[in-house]
C-alpha positions in Angstrom: 38.4 -98.8 -81.3 37.1 -95.8 -83.2 40.6 -95.0 -84.2 41.2 -98.5 -85.5 37.9 -98.3 -87.5 39.0 -95.0 -89.1 42.4 -96.4 -90.0 40.8 -99.5 -91.5 38.4 -97.4 -93.5 41.2 -95.2 -94.8 43.1 -98.3 -95.9 40.1 -99.8 -97.7 39.4 -96.4 -99.4 43.1 -96.2 -100.4 43.1 -99.8 -101.8 39.9 -99.0 -103.7 41.4 -95.9 -105.2 44.7 -97.7 -106.1 42.7 -100.4 -107.8 40.7 -97.9 -109.8 43.8 -96.1 -110.8 45.6 -99.3 -111.9 42.6 -100.1 -114.2 42.6 -96.6 -115.6 46.4 -96.6 -116.0 46.3 -100.0 -117.8 43.6 -98.8 -120.1 45.5 -95.6 -121.0 48.7 -97.5 -121.5 47.0 -99.9 -123.9 45.4 -97.0 -125.7 48.8 -95.2 -126.0 50.4 -98.4 -127.3 47.8 -98.9 -129.9 47.8 -95.3 -131.0 51.6 -95.2 -131.2 51.7 -98.4 -133.2 49.2 -97.0 -135.6 51.1 -93.7 -135.8 54.4 -95.5 -136.7 52.5 -97.7 -139.1 50.9 -94.8 -140.9 54.1 -92.7 -140.9 57.2 -94.7 -141.7 58.9 -91.9 -143.5 60.6 -89.2 -141.5 59.4 -86.5 -143.9 55.9 -85.3 -144.5 54.8 -85.1 -148.1 54.2 -82.0 -150.1 52.9 -78.8 -148.6 49.2 -78.3 -148.7 49.5 -74.6 -147.9 51.2 -73.8 -151.2 47.9 -74.7 -152.9 44.9 -72.2 -152.9 43.6 -72.1 -149.4 40.0 -72.6 -150.5 40.7 -75.5 -152.7 39.2 -78.7 -151.4 42.1 -80.6 -152.9 44.5 -78.9 -150.5 43.4 -81.3 -147.7 44.2 -85.0 -147.5 41.5 -87.7 -148.0 38.8 -87.7 -145.4 40.4 -90.1 -142.9 42.1 -89.8 -139.6 45.6 -88.5 -140.2 48.4 -89.8 -137.9 51.2 -87.9 -139.6 53.2 -85.2 -137.7 52.3 -82.0 -139.4 50.5 -83.0 -142.6 50.7 -80.2 -145.1 53.9 -78.6 -143.7 56.9 -78.4 -146.0 59.5 -81.1 -145.3 58.8 -81.4 -141.6 61.3 -83.8 -140.1 60.6 -85.8 -137.0 63.1 -86.0 -134.3 62.5 -88.4 -131.4 65.7 -87.7 -129.5 65.5 -83.9 -129.1 62.2 -83.8 -127.2 63.3 -86.6 -124.9 66.5 -84.7 -124.0 64.5 -81.5 -123.5 61.9 -83.0 -121.2 64.6 -84.6 -119.0 66.6 -81.4 -119.0 63.5 -79.3 -118.2 62.6 -81.6 -115.2 66.3 -81.6 -114.0 66.3 -77.8 -113.9 62.9 -77.7 -112.3 64.1 -80.1 -109.6 67.2 -78.1 -108.9 65.1 -74.9 -108.5 62.6 -76.7 -106.2 65.3 -78.2 -104.0 65.4 -74.8 -102.2 61.8 -75.6 -101.0 61.8 -76.0 -97.2 59.6 -79.1 -97.4 62.4 -81.2 -98.8 60.0 -82.9 -101.1 62.2 -82.4 -104.2 65.5 -83.6 -102.7 65.3 -86.8 -104.6 68.2 -89.3 -104.9 68.7 -92.9 -106.0 67.2 -94.2 -102.7 64.0 -92.2 -103.2 63.8 -93.3 -106.9 64.1 -97.0 -105.9 61.4 -96.5 -103.2 59.0 -94.7 -105.6 59.4 -97.4 -108.3 58.0 -99.9 -105.8 55.5 -97.6 -104.1 51.7 -97.6 -104.7 50.4 -94.6 -106.5 48.2 -92.4 -104.4 46.9 -88.8 -104.1 49.2 -86.0 -103.0 48.4 -82.9 -101.1 50.2 -80.1 -103.0 48.4 -76.7 -103.2 45.5 -76.5 -105.6 47.2 -74.2 -108.1 50.3 -76.4 -108.1 48.3 -79.5 -108.9 45.6 -78.1 -111.1 47.3 -75.3 -112.9 51.1 -75.8 -112.6 51.1 -79.5 -113.5 48.9 -79.2 -116.6 51.1 -76.3 -117.8 54.2 -78.5 -117.2 52.5 -81.2 -119.3 51.8 -78.6 -122.0 55.6 -77.9 -122.1 56.4 -81.6 -122.5 53.8 -81.8 -125.3 55.0 -78.8 -127.2 58.6 -79.9 -127.0 57.5 -83.0 -128.9 55.1 -81.3 -131.3 57.6 -78.7 -132.3 60.1 -81.5 -133.0 57.8 -82.8 -135.7 56.0 -85.5 -133.7 52.2 -85.9 -134.2 49.7 -85.4 -131.4 49.5 -89.1 -130.3 53.3 -89.5 -130.2 53.5 -86.2 -128.2 50.9 -87.5 -125.8 53.1 -90.6 -125.2 56.1 -88.3 -124.5 54.0 -86.2 -122.1 52.6 -89.2 -120.3 56.1 -90.7 -119.9 57.6 -87.3 -118.9 55.0 -87.0 -116.1 55.7 -90.5 -114.8 59.5 -89.7 -114.8 58.8 -86.6 -112.6 56.6 -88.5 -110.2 59.2 -91.2 -109.7 62.5 -89.3 -109.9 61.6 -85.6 -109.4 60.0 -85.8 -106.0 60.7 -87.7 -102.8 57.0 -88.2 -102.0 55.2 -91.3 -103.4 54.0 -90.9 -107.0 50.5 -89.5 -107.3 47.8 -90.5 -109.9 46.2 -87.1 -109.8 49.4 -85.5 -111.0 49.7 -88.1 -113.7 46.3 -87.3 -115.0 46.7 -83.6 -114.8 50.1 -83.5 -116.4 50.2 -86.5 -118.6 46.7 -86.1 -120.1 45.4 -82.6 -119.2 48.7 -81.2 -120.3 48.3 -82.5 -123.8 44.8 -80.9 -124.1 46.2 -77.6 -123.1 49.5 -78.0 -124.9 47.9 -78.8 -128.3 45.7 -75.7 -128.2 48.7 -73.5 -127.3 50.8 -75.2 -130.1 48.1 -74.5 -132.6 47.7 -70.9 -131.6 51.4 -70.3 -131.6 51.8 -71.6 -135.1 48.7 -69.8 -136.3 50.3 -66.5 -135.3 53.5 -67.5 -137.2 51.6 -68.7 -140.2 49.7 -65.4 -140.6 53.1 -63.7 -140.9 53.9 -65.4 -144.2 57.1 -67.3 -145.1 59.2 -65.0 -142.9 57.3 -64.0 -139.8 58.3 -60.7 -138.2 60.2 -60.6 -134.9 57.1 -59.4 -133.1 55.2 -62.5 -134.3 58.1 -64.7 -133.3 58.0 -63.2 -129.8 54.3 -63.5 -129.5 54.3 -67.2 -130.7 57.1 -68.0 -128.1 55.0 -66.3 -125.4 52.1 -68.6 -126.2 54.2 -71.7 -126.5 57.7 -71.3 -125.0 58.9 -74.8 -126.1 57.9 -74.0 -129.7 59.8 -70.7 -129.6 62.8 -72.4 -128.0 63.1 -75.0 -130.7 62.7 -72.5 -133.5 65.4 -70.3 -132.0 67.9 -73.1 -131.1 67.5 -75.5 -133.9 66.5 -73.0 -136.6 66.4 -74.8 -140.0 65.9 -78.2 -138.5 62.8 -77.4 -136.4 61.5 -74.1 -137.6 58.8 -75.3 -140.0 55.4 -73.8 -139.4 52.6 -76.2 -138.7 50.0 -75.9 -141.5 46.6 -75.0 -140.1 44.9 -75.6 -143.5 43.2 -72.2 -143.1 40.5 -72.9 -140.5 37.5 -70.8 -140.0 37.8 -69.2 -136.5 36.3 -66.7 -134.2 38.4 -64.9 -131.5 38.1 -61.9 -129.3 40.1 -60.1 -126.6 38.2 -58.4 -123.9 39.3 -55.8 -121.2 36.9 -54.6 -118.6 35.5 -54.7 -115.0 33.3 -57.0 -113.1 31.1 -56.2 -110.1 29.6 -58.7 -107.8 25.8 -58.8 -108.0 25.2 -61.5 -105.4 27.3 -63.8 -103.3 27.3 -66.6 -100.7 30.7 -67.4 -99.5 29.7 -70.5 -97.5 32.7 -71.9 -95.7 35.2 -69.8 -97.7 37.4 -67.7 -95.5 39.4 -65.9 -98.2 39.3 -62.1 -98.4 36.5 -61.6 -101.0 36.9 -58.8 -103.5 33.6 -57.5 -104.9 35.1 -55.7 -107.9 37.8 -56.8 -110.2 39.5 -55.9 -113.5 39.5 -58.7 -116.1 41.4 -59.6 -119.3 39.7 -62.4 -121.3 40.8 -64.1 -124.5 38.8 -66.8 -126.3 38.9 -68.5 -129.7 36.9 -71.1 -131.6 39.3 -72.7 -134.1 38.2 -74.8 -137.0 34.5 -73.9 -137.0 32.5 -76.5 -139.0 31.2 -75.8 -142.5 34.2 -74.3 -144.3 34.7 -75.9 -147.8 37.8 -78.0 -148.1 38.5 -78.1 -144.4 38.5 -81.6 -142.8 39.0 -83.0 -139.3 41.6 -85.6 -139.7 44.0 -84.5 -136.9 43.3 -84.1 -133.2 42.3 -80.5 -132.3 41.5 -79.5 -135.9 38.6 -78.0 -133.9 39.2 -76.6 -130.5 38.0 -73.9 -128.1 40.2 -72.1 -125.6 39.3 -69.4 -123.1 41.6 -67.8 -120.6 40.6 -65.1 -118.0 43.0 -63.1 -115.8 41.6 -61.3 -112.8 43.1 -58.6 -110.6 41.5 -60.4 -107.6 43.2 -63.8 -107.8 45.3 -64.1 -111.0 43.8 -66.9 -113.2 40.1 -66.8 -112.9 39.7 -69.5 -115.5 41.6 -71.5 -118.1 39.5 -73.8 -120.2 40.1 -75.7 -123.4 38.3 -78.5 -125.3 39.2 -80.1 -128.6 38.0 -82.8 -131.1 40.3 -85.8 -130.7 38.6 -88.2 -133.1 35.6 -87.3 -135.2 34.0 -86.4 -138.5 32.2 -83.6 -140.1 28.6 -83.9 -141.3 25.8 -81.9 -142.8 22.0 -81.8 -143.0 20.3 -79.9 -145.8 21.5 -76.6 -147.0 21.6 -74.8 -143.7 23.3 -77.1 -141.2 26.9 -78.1 -140.8 28.6 -79.9 -137.9 31.2 -82.2 -136.5 30.7 -85.1 -134.1 33.1 -87.2 -132.1 35.3 -87.6 -129.0 36.5 -84.4 -127.3 39.2 -83.9 -124.7 39.0 -81.1 -122.2 40.9 -79.4 -119.5 39.1 -76.8 -117.2 40.3 -74.7 -114.4 38.0 -72.2 -112.7 38.5 -70.1 -109.5 35.6 -67.6 -108.9 37.3 -66.4 -105.6 35.1 -68.4 -103.2 35.8 -71.9 -104.5 38.0 -73.7 -107.1 37.2 -76.6 -109.5 39.4 -78.2 -112.2 38.7 -81.2 -114.4 40.5 -83.3 -117.1 37.8 -85.1 -119.1 36.8 -87.1 -122.2 33.4 -86.3 -123.7 31.2 -87.3 -126.6 29.5 -84.4 -128.4 29.0 -82.2 -131.4 29.7 -78.7 -132.6 27.5 -77.2 -135.3 26.2 -74.2 -137.1 22.6 -73.7 -138.2 21.7 -70.9 -140.6 18.3 -69.4 -139.8 18.6 -66.8 -142.6 21.2 -65.1 -144.7 22.2 -62.9 -141.8 21.2 -64.9 -138.6 23.1 -68.0 -137.6 23.3 -70.2 -134.5 26.5 -71.9 -133.5 26.7 -74.3 -130.6 28.5 -77.2 -128.8 26.9 -79.9 -126.7 29.2 -82.3 -124.7 28.5 -85.1 -122.2 31.4 -86.9 -120.6 33.4 -88.1 -117.6 36.4 -86.4 -115.9 38.7 -86.6 -113.0 38.1 -83.4 -111.0 39.3 -81.5 -108.0 37.1 -79.0 -106.0 37.3 -77.1 -102.8 36.7 -73.8 -101.0 39.3 -71.1 -101.0 41.1 -70.4 -97.8 44.3 -68.3 -97.2 47.8 -69.8 -96.7 48.0 -73.4 -95.5 44.3 -74.1 -96.1 45.1 -74.1 -99.9 45.4 -77.9 -99.3 41.7 -78.3 -98.4 40.2 -79.8 -101.5 39.2 -83.3 -102.7 39.2 -85.4 -105.9 36.6 -87.7 -107.6 35.4 -89.0 -110.9 33.1 -86.3 -112.3 30.3 -86.8 -114.9 30.0 -83.4 -116.6 28.1 -81.6 -119.3 28.5 -78.5 -121.4 26.2 -76.5 -123.6 27.3 -73.5 -125.5 25.3 -71.4 -128.0 26.1 -68.3 -130.0 23.5 -66.4 -131.9 25.0 -64.2 -134.6 23.1 -61.3 -135.9 24.8 -60.4 -139.2 27.8 -58.2 -138.7 26.3 -56.2 -135.8 26.1 -58.3 -132.7 26.3 -61.7 -131.1 24.7 -63.3 -128.0 26.7 -66.0 -126.2 25.3 -68.4 -123.6 27.4 -71.2 -122.0 26.3 -73.6 -119.3 28.7 -76.1 -117.5 27.8 -78.7 -114.9 30.3 -80.9 -112.9 29.2 -83.6 -110.5 32.3 -84.6 -108.5 31.4 -88.0 -107.0 32.8 -90.2 -104.3 34.0 -92.7 -106.9 37.8 -92.8 -107.0 37.8 -90.1 -104.4 40.5 -89.5 -101.8 40.1 -90.2 -98.1 38.0 -87.1 -97.5 35.2 -88.4 -99.7 32.3 -85.9 -100.2 30.5 -84.9 -103.4 29.9 -81.6 -105.2 27.7 -80.2 -107.9 29.1 -77.1 -109.6 27.2 -75.1 -112.2 28.7 -72.2 -114.2 26.5 -70.0 -116.4 28.0 -67.4 -118.7 26.0 -64.9 -120.8 27.5 -62.2 -123.0 26.1 -59.7 -125.5 28.6 -58.2 -127.9 27.8 -55.2 -130.1 30.1 -53.9 -132.9 31.0 -50.2 -132.7 33.4 -49.9 -135.6 35.1 -52.7 -137.6 36.9 -54.9 -135.1 36.0 -52.7 -132.1 33.0 -53.7 -130.0 31.5 -53.5 -126.5 30.3 -56.4 -124.4 28.0 -56.8 -121.4 28.6 -60.0 -119.5 27.0 -61.9 -116.7 28.7 -64.8 -114.9 27.2 -67.1 -112.3 28.9 -69.8 -110.3 27.3 -72.1 -107.8 28.6 -75.0 -105.7 26.5 -77.4 -103.6 28.6 -79.8 -101.6 28.1 -82.5 -99.0 30.8 -83.9 -96.7 30.5 -86.5 -93.9 32.3 -84.2 -91.4 30.7 -80.9 -92.5 27.3 -81.6 -93.8 25.9 -79.5 -96.6 27.8 -76.4 -98.1 26.4 -73.9 -100.6 28.5 -71.3 -102.3 27.5 -68.9 -105.1 28.7 -65.8 -106.8 27.2 -63.7 -109.6 28.9 -60.9 -111.5 28.0 -58.4 -114.2 30.6 -56.4 -116.2 31.2 -54.2 -119.2 34.1 -54.8 -121.5 35.9 -53.3 -124.5 36.2 -56.1 -127.1 38.7 -56.4 -129.9 37.5 -58.9 -132.5 40.0 -61.2 -134.2 38.5 -60.5 -137.6 35.7 -58.5 -139.1 32.8 -60.8 -138.1 31.4 -62.9 -135.3 32.4 -66.3 -136.6 29.6 -67.1 -139.1 31.1 -69.6 -141.6 30.5 -69.1 -145.3 30.0 -72.5 -146.8 28.3 -71.4 -150.0 
């Protein structure tokens, strides 16, 4: 009798989840349809008008009118859209990936016409691939789809449609297992948030090399966005135009150093914990508000990206957030900001647990000038995501994690003290609920606090002292309460992207 009750409960939970996903999928499909129609309506020509970057970079007239811009690469010289090439590339990429994965012993990738027909009529559920495969591999695959389309001249929204369709194609034809909604969200949506940031960074590297970027810049740009590099190499004059950034104000830094654990509580994690680790961290704030002549008419005209590599577990974190729809504003002589809808993709693995989220948030990014030399820059976001979280365990226990809708918040603040130092504080909170959860249920609250003091030594060379705290409080029907935490402190050599800490000169 108990077994029958459990089976019935699992079926009810599965039906509830499937219903929620159908509603979400319908809403996303309608949104994509409306956006794509608007994009085609706003951009009937296959070429983009005159280059904005040939005008003076600080000239306000170099930007288009203050409206949302659906064009492909507005401001780039004669960028031609090609809708066929990215479609072929995405299908070809998935075909090669499937051929490679067919050697997997599980047999999950030996798809055929029978499995495709079965998947077309199957209900979408939640799969049980390893955490890194679902939460890191799938978003990166989505980023590849997105950048295949972006580097073929398509705008963000058109590229999102290609990414979403490419993800659905893989779920139906690339795997034998039933299609999974968690992969569709991670690849089809999270992949575009990651892909757009990588596309922008790749083109920024090329753009700073002038009309004929050096071979080193071409290699660096291809490493950041392989699909962009592939299209520039293979199609040359057809798809080698550089996306016009419109000269954004940005702040970037590369850090190399060591972390030591100051306190830890592993909870139910059984992984081999490493107290000390070497780290490489890169972060950038692109399109900081306040620069004269710079407007936010395209998705990700403002974005933040941070990636951290660890000697302990590979990717410690990969996080990006960007303004999808919004507008700049000002208040008085000392305050400039932007407000709107942000999209974000986060992946964090502080050894003892992992959490990842794809989310939409409402919020603002702004700078407040306290004096001529002291400024405050900050971002505040409040939104909802679809998140995965779980403890770390070796080998097969990589599968032990669960999903759920996750209300989340972010607060980031940077205090800039002239050209000498900056203090960065970032707080993140994720509440992974039981709503739209898989059969395990459970709920989690994850808090991540990051504090960093950076002091200039000479020009772009600086030293940073960082503290990072992670805490997870979880509750499960079969386990009860679980608490995990880890705090670290480290020292880093820091190379600044430019002579400054990101203070925007709007005078």
